[in-house]
Residue frames as qw, qx, qy, qz and C-alpha x, y, z in Angstrom:
[[0.458, 0.641, 0.388, 0.479, 2.40, -17.84, 11.45],
 [0.318, -0.217, -0.115, 0.916, 4.17, -14.53, 11.56],
 [0.204, 0.698, 0.329, -0.603, 2.24, -11.26, 11.22],
 [0.184, 0.596, -0.404, -0.669, 3.79, -10.66, 7.86],
 [0.341, 0.004, 0.903, 0.262, 3.09, -14.12, 6.16],
 [0.449, 0.660, 0.567, -0.203, -0.38, -13.12, 4.76],
 [0.342, 0.910, 0.014, -0.234, 1.32, -10.41, 2.73],
 [0.471, -0.471, 0.603, 0.440, 4.59, -12.05, 1.81],
 [0.559, 0.347, 0.667, 0.351, 3.26, -13.32, -1.54],
 [0.225, 0.928, 0.293, 0.040, 1.92, -9.92, -2.49],
 [0.135, -0.937, 0.252, 0.198, 5.33, -8.47, -1.55],
 [0.745, 0.539, -0.391, 0.035, 7.12, -11.01, -3.71],
 [0.886, -0.169, -0.327, 0.281, 8.56, -12.71, -0.65],
 [0.292, 0.453, -0.320, 0.779, 10.28, -9.46, 0.63],
 [0.429, -0.523, -0.653, 0.340, 9.72, -9.38, 4.40],
 [0.201, -0.251, -0.119, 0.939, 10.51, -5.57, 4.50],
 [0.255, -0.124, -0.430, -0.857, 7.93, -4.78, 1.76],
 [0.449, -0.425, -0.772, -0.145, 5.46, -7.06, 3.54],
 [0.373, -0.426, -0.542, 0.621, 5.99, -5.20, 6.81],
 [0.038, 0.124, -0.082, -0.988, 5.49, -1.76, 5.07],
 [0.361, -0.277, -0.602, -0.656, 2.37, -2.97, 3.42],
 [0.464, -0.512, -0.706, 0.156, 0.94, -4.28, 6.78],
 [0.236, -0.345, -0.324, 0.849, 1.80, -0.89, 8.34],
 [0.121, 0.024, -0.325, -0.938, 0.12, 1.04, 5.55],
 [0.441, -0.372, -0.726, -0.374, -2.95, -1.14, 5.53],
 [0.396, -0.488, -0.632, 0.454, -3.25, -0.69, 9.43],
 [0.070, -0.257, -0.099, 0.959, -2.86, 3.14, 9.06],
 [0.277, -0.112, -0.486, -0.822, -5.57, 3.19, 6.46],
 [0.477, -0.459, -0.735, -0.149, -7.93, 1.14, 8.54],
 [0.345, -0.420, -0.509, 0.667, -7.28, 3.10, 11.71],
 [0.037, 0.252, -0.024, -0.967, -8.11, 6.41, 9.95],
 [0.252, -0.205, -0.644, -0.693, -11.31, 5.00, 8.17],
 [0.475, -0.015, 0.369, -0.799, -14.91, 5.51, 9.39],
 [0.756, 0.152, -0.364, -0.523, -16.12, 2.76, 7.15],
 [0.674, -0.320, 0.619, -0.246, -16.71, -0.49, 9.21],
 [0.932, 0.333, 0.137, -0.030, -16.77, -2.65, 5.95],
 [0.547, 0.722, -0.370, 0.207, -13.42, -1.40, 4.96],
 [0.224, -0.654, 0.642, -0.333, -11.96, -1.92, 8.40],
 [0.876, -0.047, 0.399, -0.268, -13.38, -5.44, 8.51],
 [0.826, 0.559, -0.068, 0.033, -11.93, -6.15, 5.07],
 [0.285, 0.743, -0.524, 0.305, -8.45, -5.07, 6.14],
 [0.575, -0.453, 0.581, -0.356, -8.69, -6.95, 9.29],
 [0.944, 0.217, 0.228, -0.100, -9.45, -10.10, 7.21],
 [0.653, 0.663, -0.304, 0.204, -6.35, -9.24, 4.99],
 [0.001, 0.711, -0.596, 0.372, -4.01, -8.70, 7.95],
 [0.702, -0.316, 0.568, -0.291, -5.19, -11.85, 9.65],
 [0.053, -0.294, 0.890, 0.343, -4.69, -13.91, 6.49],
 [0.498, 0.357, 0.733, -0.295, -8.29, -14.72, 6.03],
 [0.531, 0.790, 0.274, -0.137, -8.68, -12.72, 2.83],
 [0.661, 0.114, 0.278, 0.688, -5.99, -12.47, 0.05],
 [0.043, -0.583, -0.023, 0.811, -5.22, -8.70, -0.66],
 [0.017, 0.050, -0.637, -0.769, -5.78, -9.28, -4.31],
 [0.152, -0.516, -0.815, -0.214, -9.34, -10.45, -3.63],
 [0.161, -0.696, -0.452, 0.534, -10.00, -7.62, -1.08],
 [0.111, -0.292, 0.259, 0.914, -8.86, -5.05, -3.70],
 [0.070, -0.269, -0.784, -0.556, -11.81, -6.18, -5.73],
 [0.188, -0.628, -0.725, 0.212, -14.35, -5.20, -3.04],
 [0.070, 0.790, 0.236, 0.561, -16.01, -1.83, -3.29],
 [0.583, -0.806, -0.063, 0.085, -15.33, -1.25, 0.39],
 [0.725, -0.240, 0.162, 0.625, -11.66, -1.36, -0.43],
 [0.327, 0.529, 0.323, 0.713, -11.99, 1.43, -3.02],
 [0.293, -0.858, -0.266, -0.327, -13.87, 3.50, -0.65],
 [0.719, -0.653, -0.010, 0.237, -11.18, 3.07, 1.92],
 [0.662, -0.137, 0.274, 0.684, -8.11, 3.75, -0.28],
 [0.398, 0.677, 0.365, 0.500, -9.53, 6.35, -2.70],
 [0.171, -0.976, -0.124, -0.059, -9.38, 9.38, -0.54],
 [0.591, -0.619, 0.323, 0.404, -5.77, 8.82, 0.30],
 [0.584, 0.114, 0.502, 0.627, -4.76, 8.35, -3.35],
 [0.183, 0.880, 0.307, 0.311, -6.62, 11.48, -4.28],
 [0.339, -0.919, 0.122, 0.161, -4.67, 13.43, -1.55],
 [0.708, -0.276, 0.441, 0.477, -1.46, 11.77, -2.73],
 [0.504, 0.523, 0.495, 0.478, -2.18, 12.73, -6.38],
 [0.039, -0.970, -0.206, -0.121, -3.02, 16.22, -5.38],
 [0.526, -0.745, 0.263, 0.317, 0.23, 16.61, -3.40],
 [0.673, 0.014, 0.481, 0.562, 2.27, 15.14, -6.40],
 [0.312, 0.754, 0.397, 0.421, 0.52, 17.71, -8.81],
 [0.277, -0.959, -0.053, 0.010, 1.34, 20.55, -6.27],
 [0.662, -0.494, 0.256, 0.502, 5.12, 19.81, -6.27],
 [0.258, 0.784, -0.341, -0.451, 7.34, 21.89, -8.60],
 [0.874, 0.441, -0.178, -0.101, 8.31, 20.01, -11.74],
 [0.312, 0.626, -0.664, 0.264, 11.99, 19.90, -10.62],
 [0.404, -0.346, 0.724, -0.440, 11.13, 18.19, -7.41],
 [0.888, 0.199, 0.222, -0.350, 8.85, 15.68, -9.24],
 [0.696, 0.604, -0.386, 0.028, 11.73, 14.93, -11.69],
 [0.005, 0.574, -0.726, 0.379, 14.25, 14.56, -8.79],
 [0.641, -0.180, 0.617, -0.421, 11.99, 12.06, -7.01],
 [0.895, 0.380, -0.008, -0.232, 11.48, 10.11, -10.23],
 [0.496, 0.653, -0.553, 0.149, 15.06, 9.96, -10.83],
 [0.238, -0.463, 0.750, -0.407, 15.72, 8.62, -7.28],
 [0.803, 0.044, 0.451, -0.386, 13.00, 5.95, -7.67],
 [0.804, 0.546, -0.207, -0.113, 14.40, 4.93, -10.93],
 [0.288, 0.614, -0.687, 0.261, 17.79, 4.57, -9.55],
 [0.506, -0.255, 0.712, -0.415, 16.55, 2.50, -6.55],
 [0.899, 0.290, 0.145, -0.294, 14.54, 0.27, -9.01],
 [0.624, 0.632, -0.459, 0.040, 17.79, -0.19, -11.14],
 [0.077, -0.561, 0.733, -0.377, 19.69, -1.08, -7.99],
 [0.690, -0.103, 0.587, -0.410, 17.17, -3.71, -6.85],
 [0.881, 0.421, -0.008, -0.214, 16.97, -5.30, -10.44],
 [0.534, 0.661, -0.502, 0.162, 20.79, -5.46, -10.65],
 [0.844, -0.520, -0.100, -0.085, 21.09, -6.49, -7.04]]
């Protein structure tokens, strides 16, 4: 089994997205002081725990909420023009992916 296989289904079969998800989960785990969260992420990365099931665990919320809160604050702090530019870029990428 490759390192990415446990996350391929969640990434809709896209190996690049699975790799990015793996990196993101590892960073969250490395930065966490919560042993329950770190153990939960280790199970996901090893393929023992499906990500969808892990996301229902309160330890998962404790592990990701601080980062989500920081990202939301950073988004709110951006000028409106910058947020709109970023949204336009994201919409264009999504359109490109959907039309393939």
